[in-house]
N, C-alpha and C positions, 0 to 999 in steps of 0.2 A: 365443192366436195365437203361433205359433212363428216366431222371427226366424231368418233365414238370413244367413250371412256369406260374402262372397266370399273366395277364397284370398288375394287381394291385401290385403284389410283385415286378415285374420288375421295375415298376415306383418308388416304394419306394427305391429300390437298387440304381437306377440311381440318384434320388434326394440326397441320402446319399452321393454318390460319388461326386456330384456337390458341396454339402455343405462342405464336407471335403476339396475339392480342393480350394474353396473360402476361408475357414478358414486358410488353409495353406498359401495361397498367402498373406493374411492380416497379419498373424502371423509373416511373414518375415519382416513386417514393424512395429513390436512391438504391434500387436493387436491379441487377442485371442477371441474365441467365447464360453468360458466356463461359462460366466455369473456369475462370482464370486461377492460377496457382495462388495459394495463401501467401501473404506477405507478413513480415514481422509485425507483431501486435494483433494477429488474427488467429483464429482457430477453425479448422475444417472439420465438420461433423456430418455424419450420414444419418438421416432420420426418415420416418414414414409419417404420412399424414392422410387423413380420411375426410371425405365430404359426402353428405347425404344427397342422393338424387331425388329431387322432388318434381313431380309432374313430368318426368323424362328429361329434365334440364341437365344434361351431362356437362355442359360448358360451365355453368355456375358451380356445380359440384366439384369440378376439377379445380376451379379457382379456390374454392373453400378448402380442398385437400392440400393445395400448395400453401395457403396461409396457415393451416394447421401444422404442416411440417416445418414451416419457418419459425413458428412460435416454439415448437419443440426443439428446434436447433438453438434458439436463444436460451431456453430453459436448460439445455444440456451444457451450454457454455457457462451459464451462471453456476451450475453445479461443480464446475472445475475451479471456481473462484471463491465461493463461500461453502461452508459445510452443509451437509444434508439436514442437520438439525435446524440451522438457520433458514434453509429453504422451506422446511415444513412450518416452522413457527411464524415466519413472515411471508407466507404465501400470498396473502391478500395484498400486502404492500408491494411485493414483486409483481403481482398481476396488474396492479394499478399503474405502477411507475415504470416497469421494465417490459413485461411480456406483451403489454398492449402496444408497444412501439417496435415491433420486429424490424420494420423497414429502416429504423435508425441504426440497427446493429448489423443486419445481414447485407454485406456489400456485394455478394455474388452467389449465384447458385446454378446448379445444373440438374436436370431431371434424369435419373438413372433408370427408373422403371415406372410404369403406370398401368393400371388395370381397373376394371369395374364390373360389378354385378348389376342387377336391375335396381338395387337400392343404394349401393355404396360405391364411391369412386376412391381408389387408392393410388397414392403417389409416393415413390421413394426418391429422395433428392439429396444431393451433396451441397451443403451451404458453407459459405465463408463468413464467420462472425467476427466483427471487430472487437477484440477483447479489451483494448485500451479504452475505447469509448465506454464499454460496458463497465469496466472497473471504475472509471471516473463517476459514472452515474450511481453505481453501487456505493461508492464512497460518499457521494452527495446525500444519499438517504440513510447513511450511517450504518449500513450492514457490515462492511468490512471492519469498522472499528468495533462493532459489537462482537465480532469473532475473537478479539483480544481483550474484551472487557474494558473498552474505552481507555486505553493507556494515555497518559498525559505527556506532552512534549514541550520542552523548553528550547528556546533559540538564543544562542550567544554568538554573534559574528562581529569580530573586530574589523573595522572599516577605515581605510585611509583614502580619502578622495584627493583630487588634484589640488596641489598647493598646501595640503595639510602636513603638519610635521609630526603628527602622532596618530595612533590608532584609537578609534572610539567605538563604543557600542552602548546599548542602553544599560548594560550592566557594569562595564569597565570603562575607565578613563585612564589611558596610559600616556603620560607626558613623554615627550621626545627624549631619546637617549641614543647612545651608540649601538644599543642592542635592539634595533628595529622598532624603537618606540616603546619598549616595555621596561618598566622598573618594578622592583619588589615593593618599595615603600610608597610608590605613587598611585596605588590603586584606589579609585574612588567609585562611587556609584552614580546612578542617574540623578540623584538629588543634587549633584554638583555638575554633572557632565552635559545634560541636555536630553533631547528626544531620541526616538528610535533611529537607528541607522537605516539607510536606504535598503541595504541587503536584508537586514532583520525584518523590516516591514514587508518586503516582497515575499520572503520565505514564509512568514506568519500568514500572509494573505493566501498563499497557495495551500498551506496546510489546512486552514479553515475551510477553504473551498472543497478540499478533499475529505472533509468530515473529521479531521483530527481534533483531539481535545488539547488545545494549546494553553500552557500555563500563563496566567495573567501576569504581564510584566510588572505591573504595579505591586502586586502581592509578592512577586519574586524579589523585588528590591527592598521592600519593607521587612521581609522575614529573614533575609540573609545578610550577615555581616562577616566579611573575611578578614583574617589577620594579615599582617604584612608578610607572613611566611609563605604566601602563595606567589611563587615567581611566575611572572607572565611573559618571560622572554620567549616562551613557547608553550601555548596552551596544550597540556597533556591530557590523555584519557583519564589519568588518575585524578587530576584536579577537577576536570569536568564531571566525572562520576560523583565526586564528593559534593560539588555544587548542586548537581541534579538531585541527589538524595536529600539535601537540605531543602530543596524546593519541592520535594515530593513529586519529582518528574520521573517517569519511567524511561524516557528517551531524551537525550540532549543532542541537538544539532548545532555544531560549532565550527568555527574556522575563520578565514580571513577574506576580505574583499578589498582589492586595490585597483585604483584607476590611475592612468598616466596620460599626460598630454603628448600627442604625436604631431604637433605642428598645425599649420593652417592648410586649407584646401587652396590649391593654386588658383589665382585669379579671383579670390573672394576673401572675406573675413571670417569664414566659417572655421571653427576649431574641431580637430579630430581627436577623439579620446578612445583609449582601449582599456578594458577592465579584465581582471582575472579574479575569479572567485573559487576558493578551495574550501570544501566542507566535508565534514564527517558526522555520521549519526551513530551514537553509542548508546547501548542498553545499559542503564545504571545498575541493573540487578547483577548481571554477570560480566559486564565489561565488553560484551560482544559488539563488534563493529557491524552495524546493520547495513550501512551504505556509505559510500564516499565517492568523491569525484572532483574534477576541475572543469571549469567552463570559462571560455573567453568570449568577449563581445566588443563591438565597436559602436560608436555613435558620433554624430556630427551636429554641432550647434554653434551659433554665434558666440554663446557664452561658454567658456571653458568648464566652469563648475557644473553647469547644466549638462554638458556633453558627458562629463565624468559620471554624474548621477544616472543618466540614461544608460550608459554602458554597463554600470554595476547592476542596474535593475534588469536589463536584458539578460545578462549572464546569470544572475541569481534565479530568474524565472525559468530559464531553460534547465539549469541544474536542479532546481526544486522538483520539476516534473519527473526527471529521471530518478532522483533519489526517493521520492514518494512512491513511485512504481516499484522500486527495488525493495523498500521497506515492507510494502503491502505483500509483495510476492514472498518475502522471507517469512512473514507472519502466517501467510496462508500455508506455506510448506510445513511450518511448525504445527499448525492445527491439524492438517491432513495426514502428515507423515510422521509426526511425533517430534518431540524436542527434549533436551536434557533439562530436567528440573532438579535443582540442588536442594537436598535435605540436610539441614544442620540439626544434629541431635545433641542436646546438652544434658549433663548429669548421667552420662553412660556409666553403669556400674561394672559391666563385664561384656566380653565379646558375645556372650549368649543373648544379650539384649538386641544386638544388631542382627544376630542369626534369626531371631523371631521376627523382627521387623522386616528383614529382607524376604523371608519366606512369605509373609503376609502380602508384601508388595508384589511379589512374583505371581501370586494367585489373583491379583486385582486385574480386572478387565482393562485392556488398553496399555498395560505395562509390558514393554518389550524386553527390558533387561534392567538390572540394578548393579551399579558399579561402586566398589569401595574406593573412596578418595583419600580419607585420612582418619586416624584414630589416635587419640592421646590426650592426657590430662582431663579425662572425663568428657571429652567432646569428640564427636565423629561426624564425618561428612559423607553422604551418599549422593550419587548422581543417578537419577531415575529416567530412563528412556521411555517416555510416555506419549501415547497418541491421544492428545486432548489438551485441555487447558489445566493450569495449576489449580484453578478452582474446582474442576472436575475431580482431580486427584484428591484434593482435600476432602471433598464430599464422600468419596469412596473410603478414605481412611476413617472419617468420622462414623461411617456406617459399619466399620469393622470393630467388633467388641474386643477382640484380642489386642488390636492396636491401641484403642482408647483405654483398655485396662492397664496398659503399661506406660503410655505416653499421653501428654497433653499437647495439643497444637497451639503454640503461643504466638505465632506470627506467620504471615504470608505476604508475598509480593507477586509480581507478574511471573517470576521464574524461580522463586524460592519458597521453601516451607521450613519453619523452625519448630522443632519438637523438644519437649523437656520430659525427662524420665520422672515418673511419679514416685 
């Protein structure tokens, strides 16, 4: 008996074969069409793609439409991580380094709709883009740091490994005492203490890999001298902010790393060690805590010291990745959604000076609001809720003749502006 097939059934079978072929080709590059739900560290976007039909080749046009849509999915995800200005200014760099590798970021997709004319094939699809991998690569090519005008970061981690009686770092040497190894008068620098700690070295490595501008440790140590008045029984934000400003660092990552021996593995001479690393990242401009966390890790080695080193390294590496992601997310939110910029005005003669300045700021594009913080003894402080960078705000003020007629801009940092009444 001969079976007959309707044109509609044949069409369905052909399109199924084409879809399977396209999914297989993309799956070879790490992409599937199963449409699985988005996981943490991913973003789901809906996009449209087109492909030209040449010589009636609808199959190739469909594949081209899918690739076009996937590229647009990655472009859309990039737009949620860096500003539109950066996307425009660095489009060629993004095209060469990011958009050309859609299969490296799209983990999953499903086709929602498709249609075609004689000349064009259209596809609408929902794609899952891996934002963590995308952020890592954007950091590697320097775009996320560019968003915040390349802020500099210093690292100070006090470390106590197995058998050690004191906490050491590249910056501090703290002889043992009853107060967890810290004394006020025993502070010394690397000139006497030795090399980078394991935790500091690993944190700096991760920061550099992510495109951060890390303060050179040698310059840090040569340029800074602390008096014995800095108590190191507990490193405080106040102390760290002061050190960071002396080092011209916009952010300081600081804390402790401790490893302890937990005995030997039964039936062997292998030593087991566990480490705890506790860190905090502080903005030296406004004292804001950008990220913080604790991480534990274990390691086994025949040598106890090596086991301790490896445990500290593993814990620091894991904590560094999460803190870097948090810092970048915070900076991105500040650029996209606005941040409070502190204006310090010196030489204020009357409240009228502030009224004029406040009115001019409120008429500046990007300024959401202006808050009075303090006024007294000829000095005032305003907080400006601004959607953009401090440098953008300064440029707007310099272009305002009313502002420049009354005030001179005498200093800026990543989050602050200092003005002086003329």
